[in-house]
C-alpha positions as semicolon CSV with decimal commas, in nm:
position;residue;x (nm);y (nm);z (nm)
1;X;0,380;1,317;1,509
2;X;0,355;0,952;1,388
3;X;0,367;0,788;1,045
4;X;0,073;0,671;0,848
5;X;0,206;0,314;0,897
6;X;0,228;0,356;1,268
7;X;-0,132;0,475;1,276
8;X;-0,258;0,188;1,075
9;X;-0,117;-0,047;1,351
10;X;-0,326;0,116;1,635
11;X;-0,569;-0,174;1,717
12;X;-0,781;0,041;1,948
13;X;-0,866;0,256;1,633
14;X;-0,966;-0,019;1,411
15;X;-1,164;-0,232;1,652
16;X;-1,364;0,080;1,699
17;X;-1,409;0,209;1,344
18;X;-1,393;-0,126;1,160
19;X;-1,572;-0,400;1,363
20;X;-1,626;-0,600;1,046
21;X;-1,304;-0,587;0,883
22;X;-1,202;-0,949;0,939
23;X;-1,516;-1,049;0,765
24;X;-1,429;-0,822;0,482
25;X;-1,085;-0,964;0,451
26;X;-1,228;-1,318;0,428
27;X;-1,435;-1,220;0,166
28;X;-1,148;-1,040;-0,025
29;X;-0,941;-1,370;-0,025
30;X;-1,239;-1,573;-0,151
31;X;-1,302;-1,306;-0,431
32;X;-0,954;-1,194;-0,555
33;X;-0,918;-1,108;-0,907
34;X;-0,643;-1,287;-1,128
35;X;-0,476;-1,044;-1,381
36;X;-0,123;-1,183;-1,448
37;X;0,100;-1,495;-1,403
38;X;0,251;-1,543;-1,064
39;X;0,605;-1,455;-1,010
40;X;0,827;-1,754;-0,876
41;X;1,034;-1,716;-0,560
42;X;1,074;-1,512;-0,351
43;X;1,404;-1,478;-0,199
44;X;1,421;-1,509;0,189
45;X;1,426;-1,245;0,475
46;X;1,500;-0,884;0,397
47;X;1,637;-0,976;0,066
48;X;1,263;-1,058;-0,044
49;X;1,166;-0,709;0,063
50;X;1,455;-0,538;-0,135
51;X;1,348;-0,735;-0,442
52;X;0,985;-0,630;-0,406
53;X;1,072;-0,284;-0,340
54;X;1,323;-0,298;-0,644
55;X;1,037;-0,430;-0,856
56;X;0,820;-0,106;-0,771
57;X;1,118;0,112;-0,847
58;X;1,164;-0,055;-1,185
59;X;0,808;-0,006;-1,255
60;X;0,842;0,364;-1,194
61;X;1,149;0,354;-1,412
62;X;0,959;0,193;-1,700
63;X;0,699;0,491;-1,708
64;X;0,957;0,762;-1,671
65;X;0,844;0,854;-1,328
66;X;1,151;0,819;-1,137
67;X;1,479;1,038;-1,127
68;X;1,675;0,758;-0,936
69;X;1,981;0,663;-1,163
70;X;2,049;0,374;-0,926
71;X;1,733;0,202;-0,834
72;X;1,875;-0,057;-0,598
73;X;2,079;0,200;-0,412
74;X;1,779;0,409;-0,355
75;X;1,575;0,105;-0,228
76;X;1,851;0,014;0,027
77;X;1,877;0,380;0,134
78;X;1,497;0,406;0,180
79;X;1,490;0,078;0,375
80;X;1,771;0,181;0,596
81;X;1,573;0,501;0,682
82;X;1,290;0,299;0,838
83;X;1,264;0,310;1,216
84;X;1,360;0,016;1,414
85;X;1,531;-0,182;1,129
86;X;1,866;-0,334;1,116
87;X;2,100;-0,152;0,861
88;X;2,119;-0,337;0,534
89;X;2,426;-0,349;0,316
90;X;2,377;-0,311;-0,066
91;X;2,325;-0,693;-0,176
92;X;2,473;-0,836;-0,478
93;X;2,187;-0,972;-0,665
94;X;2,199;-1,292;-0,862
95;X;2,070;-1,314;-1,224
96;X;1,769;-1,492;-1,104
97;X;1,696;-1,224;-0,819
98;X;1,721;-0,945;-1,082
99;X;1,494;-1,122;-1,311
100;X;1,234;-1,170;-1,019
101;X;1,248;-0,793;-0,952
102;X;1,179;-0,714;-1,319
103;X;0,901;-0,967;-1,336
104;X;0,737;-0,793;-1,042
105;X;0,770;-0,468;-1,229
106;X;0,603;-0,610;-1,533
107;X;0,314;-0,729;-1,334
108;X;0,275;-0,374;-1,191
109;X;0,288;-0,230;-1,542
110;X;0,037;-0,479;-1,666
111;X;-0,233;-0,354;-1,417
112;X;-0,160;0,006;-1,483
113;X;-0,123;-0,004;-1,860
114;X;-0,323;0,276;-2,060
115;X;-0,411;0,440;-1,729
116;X;-0,326;0,766;-1,560
117;X;-0,068;0,673;-1,305
118;X;0,072;0,867;-1,005
119;X;0,364;0,672;-0,836
120;X;0,412;0,752;-0,470
121;X;0,147;1,032;-0,458
122;X;0,188;1,270;-0,155
123;X;-0,079;1,243;0,115
124;X;-0,119;1,547;0,336
125;X;-0,078;1,498;0,693
126;X;-0,387;1,494;0,941
127;X;-0,397;1,545;1,321
128;X;-0,118;1,338;1,468
129;X;-0,040;1,176;1,146
130;X;0,252;1,300;0,954
131;X;0,263;1,353;0,575
132;X;0,304;1,036;0,373
133;X;0,336;0,882;0,044
134;X;0,105;0,617;-0,087
135;X;0,218;0,351;-0,356
136;X;-0,022;0,451;-0,642
137;X;-0,309;0,636;-0,751
138;X;-0,454;0,516;-1,087
139;X;-0,723;0,720;-1,233
140;X;-0,964;0,753;-0,942
141;X;-0,828;0,446;-0,750
142;X;-0,597;0,424;-0,458
143;X;-0,370;0,155;-0,470
144;X;-0,156;-0,043;-0,200
145;X;0,104;-0,272;-0,353
146;X;0,192;-0,587;-0,153
147;X;0,444;-0,813;-0,334
148;X;0,386;-1,116;-0,095
149;X;0,323;-1,474;-0,093
150;X;0,044;-1,470;0,160
151;X;-0,333;-1,356;0,094
152;X;-0,486;-1,017;0,188
153;X;-0,469;-0,924;0,558
154;X;-0,649;-0,665;0,773
155;X;-0,345;-0,458;0,777
156;X;-0,344;-0,405;0,403
157;X;-0,684;-0,246;0,426
158;X;-0,615;-0,054;0,757
159;X;-0,325;0,111;0,554
160;X;-0,537;0,202;0,258
161;X;-0,814;0,326;0,498
162;X;-0,554;0,552;0,663
163;X;-0,462;0,709;0,335
164;X;-0,813;0,754;0,233
165;X;-0,898;0,946;0,555
166;X;-0,595;1,170;0,526
167;X;-0,704;1,249;0,155
168;X;-1,059;1,310;0,270
169;X;-0,945;1,536;0,550
170;X;-0,768;1,745;0,291
171;X;-1,088;1,761;0,071
172;X;-1,017;1,494;-0,172
173;X;-1,221;1,171;-0,181
174;X;-1,102;0,876;-0,393
175;X;-1,398;0,646;-0,468
176;X;-1,215;0,318;-0,548
177;X;-0,946;0,119;-0,377
178;X;-0,715;-0,165;-0,474
179;X;-0,479;-0,402;-0,288
180;X;-0,247;-0,516;-0,562
181;X;-0,025;-0,822;-0,531
182;X;0,214;-0,847;-0,830
183;X;0,376;-1,151;-0,691
184;X;0,065;-1,361;-0,684
185;X;-0,084;-1,169;-0,986
186;X;-0,404;-1,092;-0,810
187;X;-0,591;-0,808;-0,682
188;X;-0,890;-0,675;-0,468
189;X;-1,068;-0,388;-0,616
190;X;-1,384;-0,247;-0,464
191;X;-1,560;0,085;-0,430
192;X;-1,464;0,285;-0,114
193;X;-1,833;0,276;-0,031
194;X;-1,828;-0,104;-0,055
195;X;-1,534;-0,131;0,182
196;X;-1,699;0,104;0,426
197;X;-2,026;-0,076;0,427
198;X;-1,853;-0,423;0,471
199;X;-1,578;-0,340;0,710
200;X;-1,771;-0,077;0,933
201;X;-2,136;-0,092;0,854
202;X;-2,127;0,268;0,762
203;X;-2,103;0,495;0,469
204;X;-1,767;0,588;0,325
205;X;-1,792;0,930;0,464
206;X;-1,885;0,825;0,810
207;X;-1,599;0,589;0,829
208;X;-1,341;0,837;0,696
209;X;-1,484;1,107;0,933
210;X;-1,439;0,854;1,225
211;X;-1,085;0,781;1,130
212;X;-1,002;1,152;1,094
213;X;-1,159;1,205;1,438
214;X;-0,922;0,944;1,590
215;X;-0,623;1,120;1,431
216;X;-0,739;1,447;1,558
217;X;-0,817;1,311;1,904
218;X;-0,478;1,140;1,943
219;X;-0,310;1,474;1,860
220;X;-0,507;1,646;2,129
221;X;-0,425;1,377;2,392
222;X;-0,064;1,390;2,281
């Protein structure tokens, strides 16, 4: 079995099923929607990743959807469980770094206000791809959170398409997707159908079936 993130990095899959994805990403960066103020920063290196994950954890905490009494400890533990990473010691955050994490959380909260929010929804495994957890499902929208200083990338949409395909294989179709950047205060929100038509030249069902097919074929070849 492989992780959903590993599958999303399989270039052979995406060159086959989403030949127009780079064109779509250029469109997404030209048509991003602003919804909140930019968060200053970030800190550098792995500490930036810690602060970004801590912001997400604080957002969970604000809505009562986390049982972690020590959010920073949970984030460090989770990051140390990622394959191939150097073990990270618990950092001592400055006042400014703590404020940075809480500002990211407020921007996530702002996008989700007055909506039905699921944090870290479980995504059933499919073929060679193991069970996973996405970032958010808000109403009928699958959301991938990227607290970064860069623009949108094809890897962001490959990740979200991976989760959509896994959900589709389990009989659950989500009609809308969002890549949310709480650091820049912007988002790209489109229908799944629009994404499929513009990234693959196919219907949403055709594209997701093709991705599921790759997941199943990789399992057989393995």
